C-alpha positions as CSV (number, residue, x, y, z in Angstrom):
1,M,88.1,114.3,109.2
2,R,88.1,113.9,105.4
3,A,88.0,110.5,103.8
4,I,87.2,108.8,100.5
5,R,84.1,106.7,100.7
6,V,82.6,104.0,98.4
7,A,78.9,103.6,98.9
8,T,78.3,101.5,95.8
9,N,80.5,99.4,93.6
10,G,81.5,100.7,90.2
11,G,84.1,102.7,88.3
12,P,86.4,105.5,89.7
13,E,83.4,107.8,89.8
14,V,82.1,106.1,92.9
15,L,85.1,107.4,94.9
16,E,83.6,110.3,96.9
17,L,85.3,112.7,99.3
18,G,83.4,113.4,102.4
19,E,83.6,114.4,106.1
20,V,83.4,111.5,108.6
21,E,83.8,111.3,112.3
22,A,87.4,110.7,113.4
23,P,87.6,107.2,114.9
24,E,88.8,106.2,118.3
25,P,91.2,103.2,118.6
26,G,89.8,100.1,120.1
27,P,91.6,97.2,121.6
28,G,94.7,96.3,119.6
29,Q,94.4,99.3,117.4
30,L,96.5,102.4,116.5
31,L,95.1,105.7,115.3
32,V,97.5,107.2,112.7
33,D,97.7,110.5,110.9
34,V,98.1,109.3,107.4
35,A,101.1,110.9,105.6
36,A,100.8,108.9,102.4
37,A,98.6,106.1,101.1
38,G,99.6,103.8,98.3
39,V,97.4,103.3,95.3
40,N,97.2,99.6,94.2
41,F,95.2,97.5,91.8
42,I,93.6,95.7,94.8
43,D,92.0,99.1,95.6
44,T,90.4,99.0,92.2
45,Y,89.2,95.4,92.6
46,Q,87.5,96.3,95.9
47,R,86.0,99.5,94.5
48,S,84.6,97.7,91.4
49,G,83.2,94.7,93.4
50,L,85.6,92.1,92.0
51,Y,86.7,91.7,95.6
52,S,83.7,91.8,97.9
53,M,83.8,94.5,100.6
54,Q,81.1,95.5,103.0
55,L,79.6,98.8,101.9
56,P,80.2,101.6,102.5
57,F,83.9,101.6,103.1
58,T,87.0,103.7,102.8
59,P,89.5,102.2,100.3
60,G,93.3,102.1,100.5
61,S,95.2,99.0,101.7
62,E,98.5,100.6,102.4
63,G,100.0,103.6,104.1
64,A,102.4,105.3,106.5
65,G,102.1,108.0,109.1
66,E,102.5,109.0,112.7
67,I,100.7,107.4,115.6
68,V,98.4,109.9,117.4
69,A,96.5,107.5,119.8
70,V,97.0,103.9,121.0
71,G,94.2,101.7,122.0
72,P,94.0,99.3,124.9
73,D,96.0,96.0,124.9
74,V,98.7,97.4,122.6
75,D,102.3,96.7,123.4
76,G,105.4,98.0,121.6
77,F,103.9,101.1,120.0
78,A,103.7,104.7,121.3
79,V,102.3,108.0,120.2
80,G,104.7,109.9,118.0
81,E,106.2,106.9,116.3
82,R,106.1,106.4,112.6
83,V,104.5,103.2,111.3
84,A,103.6,101.7,107.9
85,W,101.1,99.0,107.0
86,A,99.6,96.9,104.2
87,M,96.5,94.7,103.7
88,T,94.5,97.0,106.0
89,P,91.6,99.0,104.5
90,G,90.9,102.6,105.2
91,S,94.1,104.4,104.1
92,Y,92.4,107.0,101.8
93,A,91.7,109.3,104.7
94,E,93.4,111.9,107.0
95,K,93.4,109.4,109.8
96,A,93.3,105.6,109.8
97,L,92.7,102.8,112.3
98,V,95.5,100.3,111.9
99,P,95.7,97.0,113.8
100,A,98.9,96.9,115.8
101,S,99.4,93.4,114.5
102,S,99.6,94.8,110.9
103,A,101.8,97.8,111.7
104,V,105.6,98.0,111.4
105,K,107.8,100.8,112.6
106,V,109.4,102.9,109.9
107,P,113.2,103.1,110.4
108,D,115.1,106.3,110.4
109,G,116.3,107.1,107.0
110,V,113.1,105.9,105.2
111,A,110.7,108.8,104.4
112,D,107.0,108.4,104.9
113,D,106.3,108.5,101.2
114,L,108.8,105.7,100.5
115,A,107.5,103.6,103.4
116,A,103.9,103.9,102.0
117,A,105.1,103.2,98.5
118,A,107.1,100.1,99.5
119,M,104.9,98.1,101.9
120,L,102.3,96.3,99.7
121,Q,104.3,96.0,96.5
122,G,107.6,95.5,98.3
123,M,106.3,92.6,100.5
124,T,104.6,91.1,97.4
125,A,107.9,91.1,95.5
126,H,109.5,89.6,98.6
127,Y,107.2,86.6,98.7
128,L,107.3,86.1,95.0
129,I,111.1,85.8,94.8
130,N,111.5,84.0,98.1
131,S,108.4,81.9,98.7
132,T,106.6,81.4,95.4
133,H,109.7,80.7,93.4
134,E,113.1,81.3,94.9
135,V,115.0,83.1,92.2
136,T,118.6,81.9,91.9
137,T,121.7,82.9,89.9
138,G,121.4,82.3,86.2
139,E,117.7,81.8,86.0
140,T,115.7,83.7,83.4
141,V,112.5,85.4,84.5
142,L,109.7,87.0,82.5
143,V,108.2,90.1,84.2
144,H,105.1,91.6,82.8
145,A,104.4,95.3,83.1
146,A,108.1,95.8,83.8
147,A,107.8,99.6,84.2
148,G,105.0,99.5,86.7
149,G,105.6,99.7,90.4
150,M,105.8,96.0,90.9
151,G,107.7,95.4,87.7
152,L,110.4,97.8,88.6
153,L,110.8,96.3,92.0
154,L,110.9,92.7,90.7
155,T,113.4,93.6,88.0
156,Q,115.8,95.1,90.5
157,L,115.5,92.3,93.0
158,I,115.9,89.5,90.4
159,K,119.0,91.2,89.1
160,S,120.3,91.5,92.7
161,R,119.9,87.7,92.9
162,G,121.9,87.1,89.7
163,G,118.9,86.4,87.5
164,N,118.2,87.5,84.0
165,V,115.1,89.6,83.3
166,I,112.9,89.7,80.1
167,G,110.4,92.5,80.6
168,T,107.3,93.4,78.7
169,V,106.3,97.1,78.2
170,S,104.1,99.1,75.9
171,T,106.1,102.3,75.1
172,E,109.5,103.6,74.5
173,E,109.5,105.5,77.8
174,K,108.5,102.4,79.7
175,E,111.2,100.5,78.0
176,R,113.8,103.1,79.1
177,L,112.6,102.8,82.7
178,A,112.7,99.0,82.7
179,R,116.2,98.9,81.3
180,E,117.4,101.4,83.9
181,A,116.1,99.1,86.5
182,G,118.2,96.3,85.0
183,A,116.1,94.4,82.5
184,D,118.3,92.5,80.1
185,E,115.7,92.2,77.3
186,I,112.5,94.1,76.6
187,I,109.5,93.0,74.5
188,R,107.0,95.5,73.3
189,Y,103.9,93.5,73.8
190,T,101.9,95.8,71.6
191,E,104.2,95.1,68.7
192,A,105.4,91.5,69.0
193,D,104.3,88.0,69.9
194,V,105.6,87.7,73.5
195,A,105.9,83.9,73.6
196,A,107.7,83.8,70.2
197,E,110.1,86.6,71.3
198,V,110.8,84.7,74.6
199,S,111.5,81.5,72.6
200,D,114.0,83.4,70.4
201,L,115.7,85.1,73.4
202,T,116.1,81.8,75.3
203,D,117.1,79.6,72.3
204,G,113.8,77.8,72.5
205,R,114.1,76.8,76.2
206,G,111.6,79.2,77.8
207,V,111.9,81.0,81.1
208,D,112.1,79.5,84.5
209,V,109.3,81.6,86.0
210,V,106.8,84.2,84.9
211,Y,105.6,86.9,87.3
212,D,102.3,88.0,85.9
213,G,100.2,90.7,87.6
214,V,98.3,91.5,84.4
215,G,96.1,88.5,84.1
216,K,93.6,88.0,81.2
217,S,95.5,89.7,78.4
218,T,98.9,88.1,79.2
219,F,98.0,84.7,80.6
220,E,98.2,82.7,77.4
221,A,101.6,84.2,76.5
222,S,102.8,83.5,80.1
223,L,102.0,79.8,79.9
224,A,103.6,79.5,76.4
225,S,106.8,81.2,77.6
226,L,107.7,78.7,80.3
227,R,110.3,76.0,80.1
228,P,109.2,72.4,81.1
229,R,108.4,72.4,84.8
230,G,108.4,76.2,84.8
231,T,106.3,78.3,87.2
232,L,103.6,80.8,86.4
233,A,102.9,83.1,89.4
234,L,99.7,84.9,88.6
235,F,99.7,87.5,91.4
236,G,97.2,90.0,89.9
237,A,94.6,90.7,87.3
238,S,95.0,94.3,86.1
239,S,93.5,93.5,82.7
240,G,90.7,91.3,84.1
241,P,90.3,87.8,85.6
242,V,91.6,84.8,83.7
243,P,88.9,82.4,82.5
244,P,88.8,78.9,83.9
245,I,91.4,76.5,82.3
246,D,91.7,72.8,81.9
247,P,94.5,71.5,84.1
248,Q,95.5,69.2,81.3
249,R,97.0,72.3,79.6
250,L,99.7,72.4,82.3
251,N,100.6,68.9,81.4
252,S,100.7,69.5,77.6
253,G,102.8,72.7,78.2
254,G,105.5,70.7,80.0
255,S,104.2,69.7,83.5
256,L,103.9,73.4,84.4
257,F,103.2,74.9,87.8
258,L,100.5,77.5,88.1
259,T,99.8,79.4,91.3
260,R,97.6,82.3,92.2
261,P,99.2,83.7,95.4
262,S,98.3,86.7,97.5
263,L,100.0,88.8,100.1
264,G,97.6,88.0,102.9
265,H,98.5,84.3,102.8
266,H,102.2,85.2,103.1
267,L,101.7,87.3,106.3
268,L,100.2,84.6,108.4
269,N,102.0,85.6,111.6
270,R,104.1,88.4,113.1
271,E,107.3,86.7,112.2
272,E,106.5,86.7,108.5
273,L,105.5,90.3,108.6
274,D,108.7,91.4,110.4
275,W,110.8,89.3,108.0
276,R,109.3,90.7,104.8
277,A,108.9,94.3,105.9
278,G,112.3,94.3,107.5
279,D,113.9,93.0,104.3
280,V,112.0,95.7,102.3
281,F,113.3,98.5,104.5
282,N,116.8,97.1,104.4
283,W,116.6,97.0,100.5
284,I,115.7,100.7,100.6
285,T,118.4,101.8,103.0
286,S,121.1,99.7,101.3
287,G,120.2,100.9,97.8
288,T,119.3,97.4,96.6
289,I,116.0,98.9,95.3
290,N,115.1,102.4,94.1
291,I,111.4,103.1,94.5
292,R,110.1,105.3,91.7
293,I,107.1,107.4,92.8
294,G,105.3,108.0,89.5
295,G,102.6,110.3,90.7
296,T,101.1,111.9,93.8
297,Y,97.5,113.0,94.2
298,P,95.7,115.0,96.9
299,L,92.8,113.1,98.6
300,A,90.3,114.9,96.5
301,D,91.8,113.4,93.3
302,A,91.6,109.8,94.3
303,R,89.3,109.2,91.3
304,K,92.0,110.5,88.9
305,A,94.6,108.3,90.6
306,H,92.4,105.2,89.8
307,E,91.7,106.4,86.3
308,D,95.4,106.9,85.6
309,L,96.3,103.5,87.1
310,E,93.6,101.5,85.3
311,G,94.3,103.5,82.1
312,R,98.0,102.3,82.1
313,R,99.1,106.0,81.9
314,T,101.5,105.6,84.8
315,T,104.9,104.2,85.7
316,G,106.2,103.4,89.2
317,K,104.1,103.8,92.3
318,L,101.2,106.2,92.8
319,L,100.5,107.8,96.2
320,I,97.6,109.7,97.7
321,L,98.8,112.5,100.1
322,P,96.0,113.3,102.5
C-alpha cells in the first residue's frame, strides 16, 4: 500500500510517499481503508520534531474510513462498518491500524470527509468550551485565527451557547468567513493592536476567556486582553512555542488563569471519547456546526498540504484523500 513516511525531522520536504507492506491488525486493533485523513498542526509539530516521534513514522492523527479487518480481542466493531478516530498516528496512508479503543462509529448522515474533518478539531473545541472554560450566555470570548478550522468551529459553538465572539483574522476574505460563522466583532491583527481593540470593544473590561491556538505571536495580546480572573487557554502553537514566563505576570494581569491543555488528556477513558465524539456528530447532524473543508489533497501532495497550512494560506479544514 502507499503511505507517507517521515524518516528524519524537518520541513514539509521530509514527507515522502512510498510503498509499504499493508499491516495486519493485532489484538485490540482495526484495519481501516482510509477514506480521508485530517491535516492538523499537530502533524507539523511531529514532522518537525517539536513533538518527539520514533522515526520513521507515518503522520496523520485523524481520519475516517471503512473497517476491512478486525484483530483479536475486539468487541463491538465489524468489517464493513465506518469509523473515525483521532490522536492515533498513521492516517496519511491507504490503510491504517486504529486501536478499537480510539475508534468511534460514524453515524448515518455523516459523510466520511466530514467525519475525518470533525474528529480532532471538533473534540478539541468540545473540551475547550465544556471542560477548560465552560462558556455561558453573555460571556465574551476572544478567538484567534477565527477563520481557521478550529476558529470557525469555536465561533459557531460559542454563539450556540449565547456567547459573544471577538475574532482575529488577517484578510478581508477571512473576516467574511468568520462573520458568516457568527463572530460579533473582528480584529485584523495585521493592522491593529489586538489588546487595545479588545479593550475598546469591551469598554475596558476585557474578555472572559481567550482561545489561542497560535502561540508565540499572539500570547502577549492574549494575556493583555483578559478581564481580572479571566482564562487563557493556549491549546496550540502554530506560530511557535511561547517562551517561559514569570508566574507573577498572571498576578499583575489580574489573577489570571493560564492553561496549556491537549486533547489526549481529555480522552482519558471510553466514556469521555463517546461523550465528546457523540456531541460532535450530533452538532453536525443538527446543523449546530457547519464544517468548512478548505482544501483536499491527494496522498502524493501531503507536502503541499503542510506548506499551505503552515503558510496560513488556508481557511477551514484541510483533508488528504488517499
